[in-house]
Backbone as XML, in Angstrom:
<?xml version="1.0"?>
<chain id="A" units="angstrom">
  <residue number="1" name="UNK">
    <atom name="N" x="36.103" y="-13.731" z="-8.360"/>
    <atom name="CA" x="35.796" y="-13.869" z="-9.617"/>
    <atom name="C" x="35.415" y="-11.662" z="-9.436"/>
  </residue>
  <residue number="2" name="UNK">
    <atom name="N" x="36.553" y="-10.378" z="-10.171"/>
    <atom name="CA" x="36.568" y="-9.281" z="-10.250"/>
    <atom name="C" x="35.341" y="-8.773" z="-8.608"/>
  </residue>
  <residue number="3" name="UNK">
    <atom name="N" x="35.594" y="-8.931" z="-7.549"/>
    <atom name="CA" x="34.645" y="-8.117" z="-6.158"/>
    <atom name="C" x="33.320" y="-9.584" z="-6.598"/>
  </residue>
  <residue number="4" name="UNK">
    <atom name="N" x="33.166" y="-10.424" z="-7.001"/>
    <atom name="CA" x="32.170" y="-11.153" z="-6.148"/>
    <atom name="C" x="30.603" y="-10.573" z="-7.335"/>
  </residue>
  <residue number="5" name="UNK">
    <atom name="N" x="31.100" y="-10.600" z="-8.349"/>
    <atom name="CA" x="30.583" y="-9.489" z="-8.850"/>
    <atom name="C" x="29.652" y="-10.314" z="-10.485"/>
  </residue>
  <residue number="6" name="UNK">
    <atom name="N" x="30.326" y="-11.811" z="-10.677"/>
    <atom name="CA" x="29.768" y="-12.473" z="-11.978"/>
    <atom name="C" x="29.880" y="-14.157" z="-11.194"/>
  </residue>
  <residue number="7" name="UNK">
    <atom name="N" x="29.545" y="-14.927" z="-11.639"/>
    <atom name="CA" x="29.006" y="-16.539" z="-11.367"/>
    <atom name="C" x="29.198" y="-17.173" z="-12.701"/>
  </residue>
  <residue number="8" name="UNK">
    <atom name="N" x="30.111" y="-18.137" z="-12.474"/>
    <atom name="CA" x="30.494" y="-18.461" z="-13.872"/>
    <atom name="C" x="29.728" y="-20.085" z="-14.277"/>
  </residue>
  <residue number="9" name="UNK">
    <atom name="N" x="28.280" y="-20.654" z="-14.596"/>
    <atom name="CA" x="27.856" y="-21.746" z="-14.408"/>
    <atom name="C" x="27.797" y="-22.571" z="-15.634"/>
  </residue>
  <residue number="10" name="UNK">
    <atom name="N" x="27.754" y="-23.336" z="-16.051"/>
    <atom name="CA" x="28.088" y="-24.383" z="-16.876"/>
    <atom name="C" x="26.982" y="-24.514" z="-17.894"/>
  </residue>
  <residue number="11" name="UNK">
    <atom name="N" x="26.778" y="-24.261" z="-19.016"/>
    <atom name="CA" x="25.524" y="-23.906" z="-20.056"/>
    <atom name="C" x="24.550" y="-25.247" z="-19.410"/>
  </residue>
  <residue number="12" name="UNK">
    <atom name="N" x="25.026" y="-25.682" z="-20.081"/>
    <atom name="CA" x="23.860" y="-27.563" z="-19.776"/>
    <atom name="C" x="23.552" y="-27.762" z="-18.475"/>
  </residue>
  <residue number="13" name="UNK">
    <atom name="N" x="23.124" y="-26.740" z="-17.767"/>
    <atom name="CA" x="22.752" y="-26.781" z="-16.305"/>
    <atom name="C" x="20.912" y="-26.211" z="-17.155"/>
  </residue>
  <residue number="14" name="UNK">
    <atom name="N" x="21.246" y="-24.891" z="-17.681"/>
    <atom name="CA" x="20.214" y="-23.957" z="-18.395"/>
    <atom name="C" x="19.949" y="-24.547" z="-19.824"/>
  </residue>
  <residue number="15" name="UNK">
    <atom name="N" x="20.621" y="-25.608" z="-20.498"/>
    <atom name="CA" x="19.266" y="-26.183" z="-21.163"/>
    <atom name="C" x="19.013" y="-27.608" z="-20.840"/>
  </residue>
  <residue number="16" name="UNK">
    <atom name="N" x="19.234" y="-27.958" z="-19.905"/>
    <atom name="CA" x="18.514" y="-29.075" z="-19.545"/>
    <atom name="C" x="17.021" y="-28.929" z="-19.413"/>
  </residue>
  <residue number="17" name="UNK">
    <atom name="N" x="16.672" y="-29.944" z="-20.804"/>
    <atom name="CA" x="14.815" y="-29.954" z="-20.831"/>
    <atom name="C" x="13.979" y="-30.243" z="-19.596"/>
  </residue>
  <residue number="18" name="UNK">
    <atom name="N" x="14.929" y="-31.029" z="-19.178"/>
    <atom name="CA" x="14.275" y="-31.961" z="-17.938"/>
    <atom name="C" x="13.883" y="-30.978" z="-16.578"/>
  </residue>
  <residue number="19" name="UNK">
    <atom name="N" x="14.179" y="-29.962" z="-16.546"/>
    <atom name="CA" x="14.699" y="-28.766" z="-15.132"/>
    <atom name="C" x="13.627" y="-27.288" z="-15.696"/>
  </residue>
  <residue number="20" name="UNK">
    <atom name="N" x="12.839" y="-27.000" z="-15.044"/>
    <atom name="CA" x="11.562" y="-25.654" z="-15.094"/>
    <atom name="C" x="13.247" y="-24.508" z="-14.742"/>
  </residue>
  <residue number="21" name="UNK">
    <atom name="N" x="12.091" y="-23.762" z="-15.699"/>
    <atom name="CA" x="12.483" y="-22.610" z="-15.512"/>
    <atom name="C" x="12.880" y="-21.638" z="-13.695"/>
  </residue>
  <residue number="22" name="UNK">
    <atom name="N" x="11.911" y="-22.337" z="-13.175"/>
    <atom name="CA" x="11.837" y="-21.730" z="-11.156"/>
    <atom name="C" x="13.397" y="-22.921" z="-10.775"/>
  </residue>
  <residue number="23" name="UNK">
    <atom name="N" x="13.664" y="-23.688" z="-11.048"/>
    <atom name="CA" x="14.482" y="-24.584" z="-10.633"/>
    <atom name="C" x="15.813" y="-24.098" z="-11.112"/>
  </residue>
  <residue number="24" name="UNK">
    <atom name="N" x="15.879" y="-23.546" z="-12.639"/>
    <atom name="CA" x="17.242" y="-23.082" z="-12.588"/>
    <atom name="C" x="17.621" y="-21.798" z="-12.689"/>
  </residue>
  <residue number="25" name="UNK">
    <atom name="N" x="16.084" y="-21.038" z="-11.623"/>
    <atom name="CA" x="16.649" y="-19.793" z="-11.484"/>
    <atom name="C" x="17.062" y="-19.708" z="-10.039"/>
  </residue>
  <residue number="26" name="UNK">
    <atom name="N" x="16.540" y="-20.605" z="-9.407"/>
    <atom name="CA" x="17.173" y="-20.815" z="-7.948"/>
    <atom name="C" x="18.527" y="-21.577" z="-7.735"/>
  </residue>
  <residue number="27" name="UNK">
    <atom name="N" x="19.163" y="-22.246" z="-8.570"/>
    <atom name="CA" x="20.468" y="-23.148" z="-8.676"/>
    <atom name="C" x="21.122" y="-21.205" z="-8.785"/>
  </residue>
  <residue number="28" name="UNK">
    <atom name="N" x="20.628" y="-21.145" z="-10.034"/>
    <atom name="CA" x="21.376" y="-19.369" z="-10.388"/>
    <atom name="C" x="21.758" y="-18.747" z="-9.382"/>
  </residue>
  <residue number="29" name="UNK">
    <atom name="N" x="20.706" y="-18.255" z="-8.261"/>
    <atom name="CA" x="20.428" y="-17.377" z="-7.027"/>
    <atom name="C" x="21.732" y="-18.005" z="-6.436"/>
  </residue>
  <residue number="30" name="UNK">
    <atom name="N" x="21.148" y="-19.444" z="-6.236"/>
    <atom name="CA" x="22.202" y="-20.395" z="-4.996"/>
    <atom name="C" x="23.792" y="-19.808" z="-5.392"/>
  </residue>
  <residue number="31" name="UNK">
    <atom name="N" x="24.107" y="-20.101" z="-7.080"/>
    <atom name="CA" x="25.696" y="-20.370" z="-6.983"/>
    <atom name="C" x="25.756" y="-18.783" z="-7.145"/>
  </residue>
  <residue number="32" name="UNK">
    <atom name="N" x="25.675" y="-17.763" z="-6.787"/>
    <atom name="CA" x="26.142" y="-16.433" z="-7.065"/>
    <atom name="C" x="26.717" y="-16.019" z="-5.257"/>
  </residue>
  <residue number="33" name="UNK">
    <atom name="N" x="26.553" y="-17.223" z="-4.188"/>
    <atom name="CA" x="26.813" y="-16.942" z="-3.215"/>
    <atom name="C" x="28.492" y="-17.886" z="-3.181"/>
  </residue>
  <residue number="34" name="UNK">
    <atom name="N" x="29.145" y="-17.604" z="-1.907"/>
    <atom name="CA" x="30.157" y="-18.025" z="-1.654"/>
    <atom name="C" x="30.094" y="-19.740" z="-1.211"/>
  </residue>
  <residue number="35" name="UNK">
    <atom name="N" x="31.380" y="-20.478" z="-1.929"/>
    <atom name="CA" x="31.617" y="-21.988" z="-1.102"/>
    <atom name="C" x="30.786" y="-22.200" z="0.847"/>
  </residue>
  <residue number="36" name="UNK">
    <atom name="N" x="30.720" y="-22.933" z="1.052"/>
    <atom name="CA" x="30.182" y="-22.576" z="2.578"/>
    <atom name="C" x="29.300" y="-21.596" z="3.030"/>
  </residue>
  <residue number="37" name="UNK">
    <atom name="N" x="28.128" y="-20.801" z="1.836"/>
    <atom name="CA" x="27.164" y="-20.136" z="2.026"/>
    <atom name="C" x="26.178" y="-20.910" z="3.222"/>
  </residue>
  <residue number="38" name="UNK">
    <atom name="N" x="25.358" y="-20.568" z="4.002"/>
    <atom name="CA" x="24.160" y="-20.926" z="4.455"/>
    <atom name="C" x="22.955" y="-20.712" z="3.985"/>
  </residue>
  <residue number="39" name="UNK">
    <atom name="N" x="21.733" y="-21.561" z="4.278"/>
    <atom name="CA" x="20.680" y="-21.090" z="3.897"/>
    <atom name="C" x="19.699" y="-21.618" z="4.148"/>
  </residue>
  <residue number="40" name="UNK">
    <atom name="N" x="18.801" y="-21.356" z="4.673"/>
    <atom name="CA" x="17.561" y="-22.341" z="4.991"/>
    <atom name="C" x="16.492" y="-22.140" z="3.600"/>
  </residue>
  <residue number="41" name="UNK">
    <atom name="N" x="15.312" y="-22.822" z="3.920"/>
    <atom name="CA" x="14.541" y="-22.967" z="2.737"/>
    <atom name="C" x="13.541" y="-21.540" z="3.424"/>
  </residue>
  <residue number="42" name="UNK">
    <atom name="N" x="13.424" y="-20.985" z="4.456"/>
    <atom name="CA" x="12.801" y="-19.977" z="4.626"/>
    <atom name="C" x="13.655" y="-18.818" z="4.054"/>
  </residue>
  <residue number="43" name="UNK">
    <atom name="N" x="15.129" y="-18.825" z="4.453"/>
    <atom name="CA" x="15.927" y="-17.101" z="4.073"/>
    <atom name="C" x="15.705" y="-17.381" z="3.054"/>
  </residue>
  <residue number="44" name="UNK">
    <atom name="N" x="15.538" y="-18.617" z="1.645"/>
    <atom name="CA" x="15.173" y="-18.484" z="0.343"/>
    <atom name="C" x="13.911" y="-17.924" z="0.334"/>
  </residue>
  <residue number="45" name="UNK">
    <atom name="N" x="12.915" y="-17.952" z="0.484"/>
    <atom name="CA" x="11.918" y="-17.381" z="0.504"/>
    <atom name="C" x="11.336" y="-16.099" z="0.982"/>
  </residue>
  <residue number="46" name="UNK">
    <atom name="N" x="12.200" y="-15.636" z="1.626"/>
    <atom name="CA" x="12.126" y="-14.202" z="2.021"/>
    <atom name="C" x="12.793" y="-13.375" z="1.401"/>
  </residue>
  <residue number="47" name="UNK">
    <atom name="N" x="13.904" y="-13.588" z="0.362"/>
    <atom name="CA" x="14.803" y="-12.674" z="-0.472"/>
    <atom name="C" x="13.831" y="-12.687" z="-2.173"/>
  </residue>
  <residue number="48" name="UNK">
    <atom name="N" x="13.344" y="-13.632" z="-1.714"/>
    <atom name="CA" x="12.208" y="-14.229" z="-3.338"/>
    <atom name="C" x="10.524" y="-14.023" z="-3.498"/>
  </residue>
  <residue number="49" name="UNK">
    <atom name="N" x="10.250" y="-13.708" z="-5.060"/>
    <atom name="CA" x="8.952" y="-13.738" z="-4.354"/>
    <atom name="C" x="8.277" y="-15.338" z="-4.691"/>
  </residue>
  <residue number="50" name="UNK">
    <atom name="N" x="8.503" y="-15.802" z="-4.442"/>
    <atom name="CA" x="7.916" y="-17.204" z="-4.898"/>
    <atom name="C" x="7.680" y="-18.070" z="-2.911"/>
  </residue>
  <residue number="51" name="UNK">
    <atom name="N" x="6.795" y="-18.220" z="-3.016"/>
    <atom name="CA" x="6.323" y="-19.321" z="-1.552"/>
    <atom name="C" x="7.326" y="-20.379" z="-1.278"/>
  </residue>
  <residue number="52" name="UNK">
    <atom name="N" x="7.063" y="-21.008" z="0.055"/>
    <atom name="CA" x="7.800" y="-22.063" z="0.958"/>
    <atom name="C" x="7.493" y="-23.441" z="-0.246"/>
  </residue>
  <residue number="53" name="UNK">
    <atom name="N" x="6.180" y="-23.345" z="-0.468"/>
    <atom name="CA" x="6.278" y="-24.989" z="-0.945"/>
    <atom name="C" x="6.456" y="-25.279" z="-2.990"/>
  </residue>
  <residue number="54" name="UNK">
    <atom name="N" x="6.435" y="-23.706" z="-3.206"/>
    <atom name="CA" x="7.478" y="-23.310" z="-4.561"/>
    <atom name="C" x="8.743" y="-23.647" z="-4.956"/>
  </residue>
  <residue number="55" name="UNK">
    <atom name="N" x="9.316" y="-23.370" z="-3.770"/>
    <atom name="CA" x="10.825" y="-23.338" z="-3.095"/>
    <atom name="C" x="11.122" y="-24.884" z="-2.948"/>
  </residue>
  <residue number="56" name="UNK">
    <atom name="N" x="10.445" y="-25.391" z="-2.078"/>
    <atom name="CA" x="11.196" y="-26.510" z="-1.909"/>
    <atom name="C" x="10.355" y="-27.768" z="-3.035"/>
  </residue>
  <residue number="57" name="UNK">
    <atom name="N" x="9.631" y="-27.117" z="-4.291"/>
    <atom name="CA" x="9.928" y="-27.489" z="-5.389"/>
    <atom name="C" x="10.412" y="-27.244" z="-6.864"/>
  </residue>
  <residue number="58" name="UNK">
    <atom name="N" x="11.333" y="-26.256" z="-6.146"/>
    <atom name="CA" x="12.483" y="-26.468" z="-7.554"/>
    <atom name="C" x="13.425" y="-26.635" z="-6.680"/>
  </residue>
  <residue number="59" name="UNK">
    <atom name="N" x="13.808" y="-27.101" z="-5.349"/>
    <atom name="CA" x="14.868" y="-28.054" z="-4.980"/>
    <atom name="C" x="14.978" y="-29.457" z="-5.235"/>
  </residue>
  <residue number="60" name="UNK">
    <atom name="N" x="13.593" y="-29.516" z="-4.666"/>
    <atom name="CA" x="13.373" y="-31.099" z="-4.963"/>
    <atom name="C" x="13.417" y="-31.737" z="-6.672"/>
  </residue>
  <residue number="61" name="UNK">
    <atom name="N" x="13.378" y="-30.702" z="-7.292"/>
    <atom name="CA" x="13.776" y="-31.384" z="-9.101"/>
    <atom name="C" x="14.934" y="-30.828" z="-9.122"/>
  </residue>
  <residue number="62" name="UNK">
    <atom name="N" x="15.932" y="-29.820" z="-8.929"/>
    <atom name="CA" x="17.656" y="-29.997" z="-8.671"/>
    <atom name="C" x="17.677" y="-31.208" z="-8.196"/>
  </residue>
  <residue number="63" name="UNK">
    <atom name="N" x="17.374" y="-31.730" z="-6.542"/>
    <atom name="CA" x="18.094" y="-33.180" z="-6.132"/>
    <atom name="C" x="17.263" y="-33.906" z="-7.177"/>
  </residue>
  <residue number="64" name="UNK">
    <atom name="N" x="16.194" y="-34.182" z="-7.995"/>
    <atom name="CA" x="15.693" y="-35.620" z="-8.648"/>
    <atom name="C" x="16.361" y="-35.335" z="-9.791"/>
  </residue>
  <residue number="65" name="UNK">
    <atom name="N" x="17.428" y="-34.430" z="-10.295"/>
    <atom name="CA" x="17.647" y="-34.141" z="-11.488"/>
    <atom name="C" x="20.041" y="-34.786" z="-10.816"/>
  </residue>
  <residue number="66" name="UNK">
    <atom name="N" x="19.801" y="-34.558" z="-10.088"/>
    <atom name="CA" x="21.806" y="-34.633" z="-9.555"/>
    <atom name="C" x="22.348" y="-33.146" z="-9.679"/>
  </residue>
  <residue number="67" name="UNK">
    <atom name="N" x="21.407" y="-32.774" z="-9.785"/>
    <atom name="CA" x="21.796" y="-30.994" z="-9.580"/>
    <atom name="C" x="22.536" y="-30.256" z="-7.942"/>
  </residue>
  <residue number="68" name="UNK">
    <atom name="N" x="21.436" y="-31.177" z="-6.816"/>
    <atom name="CA" x="21.569" y="-31.162" z="-5.313"/>
    <atom name="C" x="21.924" y="-31.998" z="-4.766"/>
  </residue>
  <residue number="69" name="UNK">
    <atom name="N" x="22.891" y="-32.372" z="-3.864"/>
    <atom name="CA" x="23.372" y="-33.437" z="-3.858"/>
    <atom name="C" x="22.802" y="-33.411" z="-2.164"/>
  </residue>
  <residue number="70" name="UNK">
    <atom name="N" x="21.947" y="-34.780" z="-1.195"/>
    <atom name="CA" x="21.874" y="-34.137" z="0.281"/>
    <atom name="C" x="22.744" y="-35.142" z="0.505"/>
  </residue>
  <residue number="71" name="UNK">
    <atom name="N" x="22.926" y="-34.693" z="1.822"/>
    <atom name="CA" x="23.854" y="-35.359" z="2.938"/>
    <atom name="C" x="23.753" y="-35.643" z="4.314"/>
  </residue>
  <residue number="72" name="UNK">
    <atom name="N" x="23.476" y="-36.361" z="5.112"/>
    <atom name="CA" x="23.142" y="-36.864" z="6.348"/>
    <atom name="C" x="23.974" y="-36.986" z="6.794"/>
  </residue>
  <residue number="73" name="UNK">
    <atom name="N" x="24.567" y="-35.697" z="7.772"/>
    <atom name="CA" x="25.845" y="-36.420" z="8.398"/>
    <atom name="C" x="25.047" y="-36.361" z="10.170"/>
  </residue>
  <residue number="74" name="UNK">
    <atom name="N" x="26.529" y="-37.490" z="10.468"/>
    <atom name="CA" x="26.143" y="-37.998" z="11.803"/>
    <atom name="C" x="26.923" y="-37.144" z="12.883"/>
  </residue>
  <residue number="75" name="UNK">
    <atom name="N" x="26.329" y="-37.031" z="13.819"/>
    <atom name="CA" x="27.116" y="-36.576" z="15.357"/>
    <atom name="C" x="28.147" y="-37.604" z="15.579"/>
  </residue>
  <residue number="76" name="UNK">
    <atom name="N" x="28.985" y="-36.895" z="16.646"/>
    <atom name="CA" x="30.603" y="-38.214" z="17.096"/>
    <atom name="C" x="29.740" y="-38.730" z="17.900"/>
  </residue>
  <residue number="77" name="UNK">
    <atom name="N" x="28.491" y="-39.000" z="17.565"/>
    <atom name="CA" x="27.727" y="-40.386" z="19.351"/>
    <atom name="C" x="26.847" y="-41.079" z="18.471"/>
  </residue>
  <residue number="78" name="UNK">
    <atom name="N" x="26.797" y="-40.962" z="16.925"/>
    <atom name="CA" x="26.375" y="-41.833" z="16.004"/>
    <atom name="C" x="24.834" y="-41.095" z="15.731"/>
  </residue>
  <residue number="79" name="UNK">
    <atom name="N" x="23.831" y="-40.341" z="16.101"/>
    <atom name="CA" x="22.865" y="-39.896" z="16.041"/>
    <atom name="C" x="23.125" y="-38.957" z="14.843"/>
  </residue>
  <residue number="80" name="UNK">
    <atom name="N" x="21.809" y="-39.312" z="13.921"/>
    <atom name="CA" x="21.793" y="-38.429" z="12.924"/>
    <atom name="C" x="21.629" y="-36.634" z="13.171"/>
  </residue>
  <residue number="81" name="UNK">
    <atom name="N" x="22.686" y="-36.205" z="12.746"/>
    <atom name="CA" x="22.807" y="-34.443" z="12.577"/>
    <atom name="C" x="22.179" y="-33.383" z="11.625"/>
  </residue>
  <residue number="82" name="UNK">
    <atom name="N" x="22.895" y="-32.417" z="11.285"/>
    <atom name="CA" x="22.542" y="-31.513" z="10.277"/>
    <atom name="C" x="22.336" y="-32.242" z="8.698"/>
  </residue>
  <residue number="83" name="UNK">
    <atom name="N" x="21.785" y="-31.872" z="8.002"/>
    <atom name="CA" x="20.866" y="-32.357" z="6.426"/>
    <atom name="C" x="21.864" y="-31.230" z="5.897"/>
  </residue>
  <residue number="84" name="UNK">
    <atom name="N" x="22.733" y="-31.472" z="4.955"/>
    <atom name="CA" x="23.499" y="-30.282" z="4.192"/>
    <atom name="C" x="23.564" y="-31.194" z="2.989"/>
  </residue>
  <residue number="85" name="UNK">
    <atom name="N" x="23.407" y="-29.460" z="2.038"/>
    <atom name="CA" x="22.927" y="-29.960" z="0.944"/>
    <atom name="C" x="23.779" y="-29.147" z="-0.268"/>
  </residue>
  <residue number="86" name="UNK">
    <atom name="N" x="24.379" y="-30.188" z="-0.676"/>
    <atom name="CA" x="25.525" y="-29.563" z="-2.132"/>
    <atom name="C" x="25.166" y="-29.003" z="-3.524"/>
  </residue>
  <residue number="87" name="UNK">
    <atom name="N" x="25.554" y="-28.148" z="-4.007"/>
    <atom name="CA" x="24.664" y="-28.119" z="-5.618"/>
    <atom name="C" x="26.483" y="-28.576" z="-6.785"/>
  </residue>
  <residue number="88" name="UNK">
    <atom name="N" x="25.899" y="-28.648" z="-7.755"/>
    <atom name="CA" x="26.503" y="-28.625" z="-8.710"/>
    <atom name="C" x="26.299" y="-28.626" z="-9.967"/>
  </residue>
  <residue number="89" name="UNK">
    <atom name="N" x="26.868" y="-28.017" z="-11.199"/>
    <atom name="CA" x="26.113" y="-27.464" z="-11.991"/>
    <atom name="C" x="26.531" y="-28.918" z="-13.319"/>
  </residue>
  <residue number="90" name="UNK">
    <atom name="N" x="27.473" y="-29.407" z="-12.812"/>
    <atom name="CA" x="27.347" y="-30.957" z="-14.014"/>
    <atom name="C" x="27.253" y="-31.963" z="-13.195"/>
  </residue>
  <residue number="91" name="UNK">
    <atom name="N" x="26.056" y="-32.858" z="-13.042"/>
    <atom name="CA" x="26.146" y="-34.178" z="-11.592"/>
    <atom name="C" x="25.961" y="-35.124" z="-12.415"/>
  </residue>
  <residue number="92" name="UNK">
    <atom name="N" x="26.617" y="-36.090" z="-11.929"/>
    <atom name="CA" x="26.651" y="-37.273" z="-12.153"/>
    <atom name="C" x="25.797" y="-38.165" z="-12.280"/>
  </residue>
  <residue number="93" name="UNK">
    <atom name="N" x="25.030" y="-38.511" z="-13.630"/>
    <atom name="CA" x="24.142" y="-39.245" z="-14.593"/>
    <atom name="C" x="23.206" y="-40.836" z="-14.064"/>
  </residue>
  <residue number="94" name="UNK">
    <atom name="N" x="22.623" y="-41.103" z="-13.719"/>
    <atom name="CA" x="22.543" y="-42.320" z="-13.918"/>
    <atom name="C" x="21.646" y="-42.629" z="-15.278"/>
  </residue>
  <residue number="95" name="UNK">
    <atom name="N" x="21.896" y="-44.166" z="-15.409"/>
    <atom name="CA" x="21.990" y="-44.557" z="-16.761"/>
    <atom name="C" x="20.370" y="-44.445" z="-17.455"/>
  </residue>
  <residue number="96" name="UNK">
    <atom name="N" x="19.809" y="-44.534" z="-16.723"/>
    <atom name="CA" x="18.597" y="-43.986" z="-17.885"/>
    <atom name="C" x="18.305" y="-42.101" z="-17.541"/>
  </residue>
  <residue number="97" name="UNK">
    <atom name="N" x="18.338" y="-41.275" z="-17.321"/>
    <atom name="CA" x="18.960" y="-40.352" z="-16.866"/>
    <atom name="C" x="19.979" y="-39.666" z="-18.257"/>
  </residue>
  <residue number="98" name="UNK">
    <atom name="N" x="21.077" y="-40.508" z="-18.225"/>
    <atom name="CA" x="21.838" y="-40.037" z="-18.891"/>
    <atom name="C" x="21.641" y="-40.775" z="-20.298"/>
  </residue>
  <residue number="99" name="UNK">
    <atom name="N" x="20.697" y="-41.590" z="-20.351"/>
    <atom name="CA" x="20.264" y="-42.115" z="-22.150"/>
    <atom name="C" x="19.070" y="-40.283" z="-22.723"/>
  </residue>
  <residue number="100" name="UNK">
    <atom name="N" x="18.048" y="-40.794" z="-21.425"/>
    <atom name="CA" x="17.813" y="-39.248" z="-21.964"/>
    <atom name="C" x="18.129" y="-37.630" z="-22.852"/>
  </residue>
  <residue number="101" name="UNK">
    <atom name="N" x="18.955" y="-37.265" z="-21.820"/>
    <atom name="CA" x="19.856" y="-36.179" z="-22.367"/>
    <atom name="C" x="20.892" y="-36.404" z="-23.240"/>
  </residue>
  <residue number="102" name="UNK">
    <atom name="N" x="21.307" y="-37.838" z="-23.418"/>
    <atom name="CA" x="21.499" y="-37.422" z="-25.095"/>
    <atom name="C" x="20.912" y="-37.717" z="-25.648"/>
  </residue>
  <residue number="103" name="UNK">
    <atom name="N" x="19.999" y="-38.115" z="-25.824"/>
    <atom name="CA" x="18.664" y="-38.124" z="-27.136"/>
    <atom name="C" x="18.217" y="-36.355" z="-26.890"/>
  </residue>
  <residue number="104" name="UNK">
    <atom name="N" x="18.363" y="-35.948" z="-26.042"/>
    <atom name="CA" x="17.979" y="-34.485" z="-25.986"/>
    <atom name="C" x="19.051" y="-33.853" z="-26.845"/>
  </residue>
  <residue number="105" name="UNK">
    <atom name="N" x="20.529" y="-33.929" z="-26.171"/>
    <atom name="CA" x="20.483" y="-32.902" z="-26.755"/>
    <atom name="C" x="22.109" y="-33.146" z="-28.062"/>
  </residue>
  <residue number="106" name="UNK">
    <atom name="N" x="21.525" y="-34.653" z="-28.651"/>
    <atom name="CA" x="21.531" y="-35.215" z="-30.287"/>
    <atom name="C" x="21.454" y="-34.314" z="-30.736"/>
  </residue>
  <residue number="107" name="UNK">
    <atom name="N" x="20.868" y="-33.331" z="-30.908"/>
    <atom name="CA" x="19.962" y="-32.017" z="-32.262"/>
    <atom name="C" x="21.127" y="-31.411" z="-31.649"/>
  </residue>
  <residue number="108" name="UNK">
    <atom name="N" x="21.981" y="-31.092" z="-30.865"/>
    <atom name="CA" x="21.681" y="-30.333" z="-30.368"/>
    <atom name="C" x="23.170" y="-29.477" z="-30.776"/>
  </residue>
  <residue number="109" name="UNK">
    <atom name="N" x="23.773" y="-28.547" z="-31.497"/>
    <atom name="CA" x="25.151" y="-28.398" z="-31.643"/>
    <atom name="C" x="26.293" y="-28.388" z="-30.815"/>
  </residue>
  <residue number="110" name="UNK">
    <atom name="N" x="27.485" y="-29.044" z="-31.272"/>
    <atom name="CA" x="28.921" y="-29.687" z="-30.443"/>
    <atom name="C" x="29.206" y="-28.890" z="-29.171"/>
  </residue>
  <residue number="111" name="UNK">
    <atom name="N" x="29.389" y="-27.056" z="-29.562"/>
    <atom name="CA" x="29.235" y="-26.369" z="-28.636"/>
    <atom name="C" x="28.377" y="-26.762" z="-27.324"/>
  </residue>
  <residue number="112" name="UNK">
    <atom name="N" x="26.816" y="-26.728" z="-27.833"/>
    <atom name="CA" x="26.034" y="-26.499" z="-26.989"/>
    <atom name="C" x="26.489" y="-27.912" z="-25.466"/>
  </residue>
  <residue number="113" name="UNK">
    <atom name="N" x="26.326" y="-28.448" z="-26.269"/>
    <atom name="CA" x="26.714" y="-29.946" z="-25.242"/>
    <atom name="C" x="27.457" y="-29.919" z="-24.117"/>
  </residue>
  <residue number="114" name="UNK">
    <atom name="N" x="28.486" y="-28.961" z="-24.200"/>
    <atom name="CA" x="29.462" y="-29.259" z="-23.227"/>
    <atom name="C" x="30.347" y="-30.184" z="-23.084"/>
  </residue>
  <residue number="115" name="UNK">
    <atom name="N" x="30.830" y="-31.109" z="-24.301"/>
    <atom name="CA" x="31.977" y="-31.791" z="-24.143"/>
    <atom name="C" x="32.640" y="-31.451" z="-23.787"/>
  </residue>
  <residue number="116" name="UNK">
    <atom name="N" x="33.901" y="-31.865" z="-23.415"/>
    <atom name="CA" x="35.405" y="-31.710" z="-22.925"/>
    <atom name="C" x="35.342" y="-30.821" z="-21.521"/>
  </residue>
  <residue number="117" name="UNK">
    <atom name="N" x="34.621" y="-30.609" z="-20.785"/>
    <atom name="CA" x="34.077" y="-29.844" z="-19.531"/>
    <atom name="C" x="33.913" y="-31.372" z="-18.904"/>
  </residue>
  <residue number="118" name="UNK">
    <atom name="N" x="35.086" y="-31.462" z="-17.594"/>
    <atom name="CA" x="34.682" y="-31.937" z="-16.422"/>
    <atom name="C" x="33.583" y="-31.728" z="-15.729"/>
  </residue>
  <residue number="119" name="UNK">
    <atom name="N" x="33.027" y="-33.062" z="-15.003"/>
    <atom name="CA" x="31.831" y="-32.937" z="-13.930"/>
    <atom name="C" x="31.866" y="-32.443" z="-12.633"/>
  </residue>
  <residue number="120" name="UNK">
    <atom name="N" x="31.000" y="-31.987" z="-11.833"/>
    <atom name="CA" x="31.215" y="-32.143" z="-10.365"/>
    <atom name="C" x="31.736" y="-30.958" z="-9.598"/>
  </residue>
  <residue number="121" name="UNK">
    <atom name="N" x="31.414" y="-29.965" z="-10.531"/>
    <atom name="CA" x="31.726" y="-28.248" z="-9.952"/>
    <atom name="C" x="31.365" y="-27.946" z="-8.530"/>
  </residue>
  <residue number="122" name="UNK">
    <atom name="N" x="31.519" y="-28.181" z="-7.611"/>
    <atom name="CA" x="30.875" y="-27.758" z="-6.431"/>
    <atom name="C" x="30.663" y="-25.977" z="-6.777"/>
  </residue>
  <residue number="123" name="UNK">
    <atom name="N" x="28.950" y="-25.737" z="-5.918"/>
    <atom name="CA" x="29.095" y="-24.481" z="-5.854"/>
    <atom name="C" x="28.938" y="-23.951" z="-4.885"/>
  </residue>
  <residue number="124" name="UNK">
    <atom name="N" x="28.314" y="-24.711" z="-3.379"/>
    <atom name="CA" x="28.413" y="-24.311" z="-2.427"/>
    <atom name="C" x="27.692" y="-25.105" z="-0.778"/>
  </residue>
  <residue number="125" name="UNK">
    <atom name="N" x="27.275" y="-24.717" z="-0.074"/>
    <atom name="CA" x="26.236" y="-25.892" z="0.929"/>
    <atom name="C" x="25.120" y="-24.913" z="1.701"/>
  </residue>
  <residue number="126" name="UNK">
    <atom name="N" x="24.277" y="-25.817" z="1.126"/>
    <atom name="CA" x="23.280" y="-25.348" z="1.690"/>
    <atom name="C" x="22.680" y="-25.890" z="3.492"/>
  </residue>
  <residue number="127" name="UNK">
    <atom name="N" x="21.820" y="-25.539" z="4.167"/>
    <atom name="CA" x="21.885" y="-25.954" z="5.153"/>
    <atom name="C" x="20.577" y="-26.392" z="4.926"/>
  </residue>
  <residue number="128" name="UNK">
    <atom name="N" x="20.433" y="-27.181" z="5.847"/>
    <atom name="CA" x="18.497" y="-27.616" z="5.726"/>
    <atom name="C" x="17.980" y="-26.917" z="7.178"/>
  </residue>
  <residue number="129" name="UNK">
    <atom name="N" x="16.304" y="-26.987" z="6.660"/>
    <atom name="CA" x="15.726" y="-26.444" z="7.800"/>
    <atom name="C" x="15.834" y="-27.084" z="8.762"/>
  </residue>
</chain>
């Protein structure tokens, strides 16, 4: 998009009251890279001011709330392989979280709710350390 100068992210992620600003910012940074981009926690620490524990907490928060999906790959011989993380700005919600989100967004203006947008936009892949 315009020579990789812009990133589009659904407003719902940034308006999610359950995410810290640190997690939202980290998601935004990761989203600026092309699909298939690989990074490690150490790489994220190198490019920003936050330490390893802060980056791990933000990633854990994104995973807890469904914005980061962790997949354990298997090697051809059946052993556990690389862990791959995918991010999405419109996560599938569990029943409890969906109810809390509906409650939090009930007073928001219709345009702030993101009604009518499809879920599951994959933004990239993050390799595990």
